[in-house]
C-alpha positions in Angstrom: -14.0 5.0 -31.3 -14.0 7.5 -34.0 -12.9 10.3 -34.6 -14.5 13.8 -34.5 -12.9 17.3 -36.0 -12.5 20.7 -34.1 -14.6 23.6 -35.6 -12.3 26.6 -35.5 -13.4 29.9 -35.3 -12.8 32.1 -37.9 -12.1 35.5 -38.3 -10.5 35.6 -34.7 -12.8 35.6 -31.7 -16.7 34.1 -32.6 -19.6 36.4 -32.6 -21.7 36.4 -29.8 -24.6 38.5 -28.8 -26.7 37.6 -25.0 -28.6 40.3 -23.6 -25.8 40.4 -21.1 -23.5 41.4 -23.9 -25.6 44.2 -25.0 -25.8 45.6 -21.8 -22.2 45.2 -20.9 -20.8 46.8 -24.1 -23.2 50.2 -24.2 -21.3 53.5 -23.2 -24.0 53.4 -20.1 -22.3 50.3 -18.4 -19.0 51.4 -19.1 -19.3 54.6 -18.2 -20.0 52.6 -14.7 -16.5 51.1 -14.7 -14.5 54.5 -14.3 -12.6 54.5 -11.1 -9.9 56.2 -9.5 -7.1 54.7 -10.7 -3.9 54.0 -8.3 -0.6 55.3 -8.7 0.9 51.7 -7.3 -0.2 48.5 -5.9 0.7 48.1 -2.3 1.2 43.6 -2.6 2.2 41.9 -5.5 0.5 38.4 -4.8 2.0 35.1 -5.0 2.2 32.4 -8.0 3.8 29.7 -7.3 3.5 28.0 -10.9 6.5 27.1 -12.4 7.2 29.2 -15.7 8.8 28.2 -19.1 11.4 30.9 -20.2 11.7 28.8 -23.4 7.9 29.5 -24.0 8.4 33.1 -23.5 11.2 33.1 -26.7 9.0 31.3 -28.8 6.4 33.5 -28.1 9.0 36.2 -29.1 9.4 34.8 -32.0 5.4 34.8 -33.0 4.9 31.3 -32.1 1.8 31.2 -30.1 0.8 27.4 -28.6 -2.4 27.4 -26.5 -4.6 25.3 -25.6 -3.0 22.4 -27.7 -3.0 24.6 -31.1 -0.5 26.3 -32.7 0.0 29.5 -34.6 2.7 31.1 -36.4 2.4 35.0 -36.3 4.9 37.1 -38.3 3.8 40.9 -36.6 4.0 39.0 -33.3 0.6 40.4 -32.1 -2.0 37.2 -32.1 -5.0 39.0 -30.8 -6.9 38.7 -34.4 -5.6 35.4 -35.4 -8.2 33.7 -37.6 -8.9 29.8 -37.6 -8.1 29.2 -34.2 -10.9 27.7 -31.7 -12.2 29.5 -28.6 -10.2 27.4 -26.4 -6.9 28.9 -27.6 -8.4 32.6 -27.9 -9.7 32.2 -24.3 -6.0 30.9 -23.0 -4.6 33.5 -24.7 -6.4 36.4 -23.0 -6.2 34.9 -19.5 -2.4 36.0 -19.4 -1.1 32.8 -17.7 1.7 33.2 -20.1 3.0 36.1 -18.3 4.6 33.5 -15.9 6.5 32.2 -19.0 8.1 35.8 -19.4 8.8 36.4 -15.8 11.0 33.5 -15.3 12.7 34.3 -18.5 13.8 37.2 -16.8 15.3 39.6 -19.6 15.0 42.8 -19.7 13.8 42.3 -23.2 10.9 39.7 -21.7 9.9 42.3 -19.8 9.4 44.9 -22.2 7.6 42.5 -24.5 5.0 41.7 -21.8 4.5 45.6 -21.9 4.2 45.9 -25.2 1.7 42.6 -25.3 -0.4 43.8 -22.6 -0.6 48.0 -24.1 -1.9 46.1 -27.4 -4.3 44.1 -25.7 -5.4 47.3 -23.9 -5.8 49.2 -27.5 -8.5 46.5 -28.8 -9.7 44.7 -25.7 -10.1 47.8 -23.1 -13.7 47.7 -23.9 -16.3 45.0 -23.3 -15.9 42.0 -25.6 -17.6 38.8 -25.1 -15.6 35.5 -24.1 -12.3 38.0 -23.2 -14.9 39.6 -20.7 -16.6 36.7 -19.3 -16.4 35.9 -15.8 -13.6 33.0 -15.8 -11.1 34.6 -18.2 -11.3 38.0 -17.2 -10.8 36.2 -13.2 -7.6 34.2 -14.2 -6.4 37.4 -16.3 -6.9 39.4 -12.9 -4.8 36.7 -11.4 -2.2 37.0 -13.5 -1.8 40.8 -14.1 -1.5 41.0 -10.2 0.8 38.2 -9.7 3.0 39.4 -12.2 2.4 43.3 -11.7 6.0 43.5 -10.0 7.6 42.4 -13.1 5.6 44.4 -15.4 5.7 47.9 -13.2 8.5 50.6 -14.1 9.9 52.1 -11.2 8.9 55.8 -11.7 5.7 56.9 -13.0 4.9 56.1 -16.8 2.4 55.9 -19.4 2.7 52.1 -18.9 1.5 52.2 -15.5 -1.1 54.3 -15.7 -2.4 52.2 -18.7 -2.6 49.2 -17.4 -3.5 50.2 -13.7 -6.6 52.0 -15.5 -6.9 48.7 -17.3 -6.8 46.6 -14.3 -9.1 48.8 -12.4 -12.0 48.6 -14.8 -11.5 44.8 -15.3 -11.3 44.1 -11.4 -14.8 46.5 -10.8 -16.5 44.4 -14.0 -15.3 41.6 -12.4 -17.0 42.3 -8.9 -20.0 43.6 -10.3 -21.1 39.9 -12.0 -20.2 37.9 -9.5 -23.2 38.9 -7.5 -25.7 38.0 -9.8 -24.3 34.5 -10.8 -25.8 31.7 -9.7 -24.1 28.6 -8.0 -22.6 25.9 -10.7 -18.8 25.1 -11.9 -16.1 26.1 -9.6 -16.0 30.1 -9.1 -12.4 30.1 -6.9 -11.0 31.8 -9.7 -13.3 34.6 -9.2 -13.5 35.1 -5.5 -9.2 34.8 -5.9 -9.0 37.1 -8.1 -10.9 39.5 -6.0 -9.2 38.7 -3.2 -6.0 39.6 -4.9 -7.5 43.1 -5.6 -8.0 43.9 -2.5 -5.0 42.9 -0.9 -3.4 44.8 -3.7 -5.6 48.3 -4.6 -4.6 50.6 -1.7 -8.2 51.8 -1.2 -9.3 48.6 -1.3 -8.2 46.8 1.5 -11.8 47.3 4.0 -13.3 44.1 1.3 -10.5 41.6 1.9 -12.7 40.0 4.8 -16.1 39.9 2.7 -13.9 38.3 -0.1 -12.3 35.8 1.9 -15.9 34.7 3.5 -16.9 34.1 -0.1 -14.0 32.1 -0.9 -14.1 29.9 1.9 -18.2 29.5 1.4 -17.1 28.2 -2.2 -14.6 25.6 -1.4 -16.6 24.5 1.3 -19.3 23.7 -1.8 -16.7 22.2 -4.6 -14.1 20.0 -2.1 -16.1 17.0 -1.0 -15.7 16.3 2.4 -13.2 13.1 1.8 -11.2 15.7 -0.3 -12.6 15.3 -4.0 -13.4 18.3 -6.5 -17.0 18.2 -7.1 -15.7 18.1 -11.2 -13.9 14.7 -10.2 -11.2 16.0 -12.6 -7.4 15.2 -10.9 -6.2 18.1 -13.0 -8.4 20.2 -11.2 -7.2 19.0 -7.9 -4.2 20.1 -8.7 -4.9 23.3 -10.5 -6.7 24.4 -7.3 -4.4 23.2 -4.8 -1.7 25.4 -6.2 -3.7 28.3 -6.2 -4.6 27.8 -2.7 -1.0 27.8 -2.0 -0.3 30.8 -3.7 -3.5 32.3 -1.8 -1.8 31.5 1.5 1.3 32.3 0.8 0.0 35.8 -0.5 -1.8 36.0 3.0 1.5 35.2 4.7 3.1 37.7 2.6 0.8 40.6 3.6 0.5 39.8 7.6 -3.1 38.8 7.0 -4.7 35.4 8.9 -5.0 32.2 6.7 -8.5 30.8 7.1 -9.0 27.8 8.8 -10.7 26.1 5.4 -7.9 27.4 3.3 -5.3 25.2 5.4 -8.3 22.5 5.7 -8.5 22.2 2.0 -5.4 22.4 0.8 -4.5 19.2 3.8 -7.7 17.6 2.3 -6.7 18.2 -1.3 -3.3 16.7 -0.9 -3.8 13.2 -0.6 -6.6 13.7 -2.9 -3.8 14.5 -5.7 -1.7 11.5 -4.5 -4.7 9.1 -5.0 -5.1 10.0 -8.6 -0.9 9.9 -9.1 0.2 6.7 -11.3 3.9 5.2 -10.9 5.0 7.8 -13.6 4.2 10.1 -10.8 1.6 11.5 -13.5 -2.2 11.8 -12.8 -4.9 9.7 -13.7 -6.9 10.5 -16.9 -10.8 11.4 -15.4 -13.6 14.0 -16.6 -11.3 15.7 -18.8 -8.6 15.7 -17.0 -5.1 15.8 -18.3 -1.7 14.2 -16.6 0.4 17.5 -16.6 4.7 17.5 -17.1 6.8 15.2 -15.0 7.5 16.3 -12.1 4.8 19.2 -11.5 2.5 17.0 -9.4 5.4 16.2 -7.0 6.7 19.7 -7.5 3.1 21.7 -6.0 2.7 18.6 -3.6 5.9 19.3 -1.8 5.0 23.4 -1.3 1.9 22.5 -0.1 3.2 21.2 3.4 0.4 18.9 2.9 1.9 14.9 4.3 -1.7 12.9 4.3 -1.5 9.9 2.7 -3.5 8.9 -0.3 -6.7 7.9 0.5 -8.4 4.1 -0.6 -11.6 5.7 -1.8 -13.7 8.6 -1.9 -17.3 7.4 -1.0 -18.7 11.4 -1.5 -16.5 11.8 -4.6 -17.1 8.2 -6.3 -13.7 6.5 -6.8 -12.2 3.4 -5.8 -8.7 2.8 -5.6 -6.3 -0.6 -5.3 -2.8 -0.7 -4.6 -0.4 -3.8 -4.5 2.5 -4.5 -5.1 3.7 -1.9 -7.9 0.4 -2.3 -9.5 -2.2 0.4 -8.7 -6.1 0.3 -10.2 -8.0 3.7 -10.2 -11.9 3.4 -10.5 -15.0 5.7 -11.2 -17.4 4.0 -9.1 -20.6 6.7 -9.1 -20.9 6.3 -5.6 -22.1 9.5 -4.0 -24.0 10.5 -7.1 -23.4 13.6 -9.4 -25.1 16.8 -9.7 -26.2 17.8 -13.5 -23.9 20.9 -12.8 -20.7 18.3 -12.0 -21.3 16.3 -14.8 -18.7 15.5 -17.1 -17.1 12.1 -18.6 -19.7 9.2 -18.7 -17.2 6.9 -17.5 -19.1 5.4 -15.0 -17.2 1.9 -13.8 -14.3 2.9 -15.9 -10.9 2.3 -14.5 -7.1 2.5 -15.5 -4.3 0.3 -14.7 -0.5 0.6 -14.4 2.7 -1.1 -13.4 5.2 0.5 -11.9 5.8 3.6 -13.9 4.1 1.8 -17.1 0.4 2.2 -18.2 -1.4 -0.2 -19.4 -4.9 0.1 -19.4 -6.3 3.4 -19.7 -9.0 6.3 -20.3 -9.1 7.9 -23.9 -8.4 11.3 -22.2 -9.5 15.0 -22.9 -9.0 18.7 -24.8 -9.1 21.7 -23.8 -12.7 22.0 -25.2 -15.4 19.8 -23.6 -18.1 21.6 -26.3 -16.1 20.6 -29.3 -16.5 17.3 -31.3 -13.7 15.7 -30.0 -14.7 17.2 -26.2 -18.0 15.1 -26.9 -16.3 12.2 -28.3 -14.2 11.8 -25.4 -16.7 12.0 -22.8 -18.6 9.7 -24.4 -18.8 5.6 -22.1 -17.0 4.2 -25.2 -14.2 6.8 -24.5 -13.1 4.7 -21.1 -12.2 1.3 -20.2 -15.8 -0.1 -19.0 -19.1 -1.4 -20.5 -20.9 0.3 -23.1 -24.5 -0.7 -25.2 -24.9 0.9 -28.9 -23.1 4.4 -28.4 -25.7 5.1 -25.5 -23.8 7.1 -22.4 -24.4 5.5 -18.8 -25.8 7.9 -16.7 -24.8 8.3 -13.2 -27.0 8.8 -10.2 -27.8 12.0 -9.2 -26.9 13.1 -5.7 -28.4 13.1 -2.5 -30.7 9.9 -4.0 -32.2 6.6 -1.8 -29.5 4.0 -1.6 -31.3 1.9 -4.0 -30.7 3.9 -6.4 -26.7 4.8 -6.0 -24.1 2.9 -7.1 -22.9 0.2 -4.5 -19.2 -0.9 -3.7 -18.1 -3.3 -1.1 -14.4 -3.6 -0.7 -12.7 -6.3 0.7 -9.1 -7.0 1.8 -6.7 -10.1 3.1 -3.2 -10.9 3.0 -2.7 -7.9 0.8 -5.1 -9.0 -1.9 -7.8 -6.7 -2.7 -11.7 -7.1 -4.2 -14.3 -4.6 -5.6 -17.6 -5.6 -5.6 -19.6 -2.6 -7.7 -23.1 -2.2 -8.9 -24.4 0.4 -11.7 -27.8 1.7 -12.2 -26.1 3.5 -15.1 -28.2 1.7 -17.9 -31.4 0.9 -16.1 -33.4 3.7 -17.7 -32.0 3.6 -21.0 -31.3 -0.8 -21.7 -32.6 -2.2 -18.9 -29.9 -3.6 -17.2 -27.7 -4.1 -14.0 -24.3 -3.7 -14.9 -22.0 -5.5 -11.6 -18.3 -5.7 -11.6 -15.9 -7.4 -9.7 -11.9 -7.3 -9.7 -9.3 -9.0 -7.6 -5.7 -7.5 -7.7 -3.5 -10.0 -5.7 -1.2 -9.0 -3.3 1.8 -9.1 -5.6 0.3 -6.9 -8.2 1.0 -9.3 -10.8 -2.5 -10.6 -12.0 -5.8 -8.5 -12.1 -9.0 -10.7 -12.8 -12.2 -9.2 -13.2 -16.3 -10.2 -13.3 -19.1 -8.0 -15.5 -22.0 -9.5 -15.4 -25.2 -7.5 -17.1 -28.3 -8.4 -15.3 -31.5 -7.6 -17.7 -34.0 -6.1 -15.3 -36.3 -6.1 -18.4 -36.4 -6.5 -22.1 -34.4 -3.9 -23.8 -36.1 -1.2 -26.1 -35.0 -2.4 -30.3 -31.7 -1.3 -31.0 -30.0 -1.7 -27.9 -29.1 -5.0 -27.3 -25.8 -4.8 -28.3 -22.6 -4.3 -25.6 -19.2 -3.7 -25.8 -16.4 -4.6 -22.7 -13.6 -2.2 -23.8 -10.3 -2.2 -22.1 -8.5 0.9 -24.0 -4.6 0.8 -23.8 -1.9 2.8 -23.8 -0.2 3.5 -27.1 3.5 2.9 -25.8 2.5 -1.0 -25.4 3.0 -3.3 -28.0 -0.1 -5.3 -28.6 -0.4 -9.0 -30.7 -2.9 -11.9 -30.5 -1.6 -15.5 -29.1 -1.5 -18.0 -32.1 -4.9 -19.3 -30.7 -6.3 -15.9 -31.4 -7.9 -16.4 -27.7 -5.6 -14.3 -25.9 -4.0 -11.0 -26.3 -0.4 -10.4 -25.6 1.1 -7.3 -24.7 4.7 -5.8 -23.9 5.6 -2.7 -22.3 7.8 -0.3 -23.6 10.7 -1.4 -20.6 10.1 -5.1 -22.0 7.1 -6.5 -19.2 5.2 -9.0 -20.6 1.7 -9.1 -19.6 -1.4 -11.1 -21.1 -5.0 -10.6 -21.4 -7.1 -13.6 -21.4 -11.2 -13.9 -21.4 -13.3 -17.1 -22.3 -15.6 -14.7 -23.8 -16.6 -16.0 -27.6 -16.1 -12.4 -29.2 -13.1 -10.8 -28.6 -11.2 -8.1 -31.1 -8.3 -5.2 -31.2 -9.6 -2.1 -32.3 -8.1 1.1 -33.1 -8.3 4.1 -30.5 -7.0 7.3 -29.3 -5.4 8.8 -26.6 -5.1 12.2 -25.8 -3.3 13.0 -22.3 -2.0 16.2 -22.9 -2.6 19.5 -25.1 -2.5 19.1 -28.5 -1.9 15.3 -28.6 -4.0 12.5 -30.6 -2.2 9.3 -30.0 -3.3 6.1 -32.0 -3.6 3.3 -30.2 -5.4 0.2 -29.6 -8.6 -1.1 -27.1 -9.8 -4.8 -26.4 -13.5 -5.0 -26.8 -15.1 -7.8 -26.2 -18.5 -8.1 -27.5 -22.0 -9.4 -27.1 -26.3 -9.1 -27.4 -28.2 -9.9 -24.8 -30.8 -12.6 -25.5 -34.4 -12.8 -23.4 -33.6 -11.8 -19.8 -30.8 -14.1 -19.6 -28.5 -12.7 -17.5 -24.3 -12.4 -18.8 -21.2 -13.0 -17.3 -17.8 -12.1 -18.5 -14.3 -13.4 -17.1 -11.5 -11.9 -18.2 -7.5 -11.4 -16.6 -4.4 -9.3 -17.3 -1.5 -11.4 -15.4 2.6 -10.4 -16.4 4.0 -12.9 -18.0 7.4 -14.3 -16.2 10.7 -12.9 -17.5 
């Protein structure tokens, strides 16, 4: 997989001039945001995500690390920082880092938080593109509401007035723009922010029922019947679960009824997160999701009070899970199809495999900005452990298609042994082939065998006949070729040995990249089996990964 460069924004935030930007920045529209400024808030919503006091110290010293990028800023005000990507600016303006200052807990942290907020208000209290976009402003409002008790002074003050006035202006704007947005990506955070305002502003309580109803509708849309989130991003599952726990706890603290839809979503999301957890407790890397710090998943799962076990499969979400002994395989089958606005990564039939706490076969991960060159490269089929054709991305079937067009999955189990038979049309239109993948995991978890069959339905177009079957390897592994050159030997950090073997004539080791955490780009290797379609003859590739005896 080739490397791609990230283009930073120059001169602070990049420029943008949409029709909506012109309207929202106009004096007439800004005048509509004026509203009575409350003297206090009736509630301080609950944020269950843990903060990091050391990170607050770093920010105090002028070290700003967001979205995997670092900035040293001597004047300690980062708003006009140059050379940082848009994802960095967005995370800065979302203010989730307030939880780090709250975790620090000192009076100095409180004063510095207020100073940063006042400097932000000086620059951004009027509409600015990106800073006032729906999902940035919604996350900022959630953070400001949740940490209002930490920020507000006990007596009336200039800070309190300016903070609450800005909070109210942004809240009014968010309530307006949520009315005219079409359904698309997950908007739970927008309804969360509006609900928190209805609970917190003394004169907004009458709106809480309306926003709860909108939140329930959105949850029913974005959490599928099997518990899988429409993004198919494991990290998003976890963050949504944390938000819903915070909403549930906030409603209970305000003596409000918790809707059934929220409790049901929590009960469905928790097993889904367990589905995506490898033996190290961290999440698999599908559709741009990152693995998050150690213990993060278990901490949030414990707060959910949901006890459901990890399911074996997601028929609507399109994933399969094979667990035997200490071995775990998670695969994206594509079953159930995808809507266009749900598409993220083209990893159809890609899988990850781990044994105990050690990962062996992986996907390449993601970055904070999916629109960047790096983001697009990591979303390509070639960045996943699956079949690819000449850098052409596999195509997921659309949702609600006929049975003939959908990915097919057959699962069998016998005495702990597991078989998966899968078929995909992901290259039928572009290349003219079907891809069938058969996986077998024995009951001990010590042997994984696979068969990948490429079945031409017609002659592929010119220049599209070369294929690559990729197995990306975790960077902690030591990789070498056997003396014969026909097998790949793998040794884990703990000293466990594995052997990858195949009868395919063209077997190679190539460079790859691994991005499992923000800012991480580790070199690793990938096993690649290559070949070419000739006439319309089917091709069968058999391979196996087996653990070596001690």
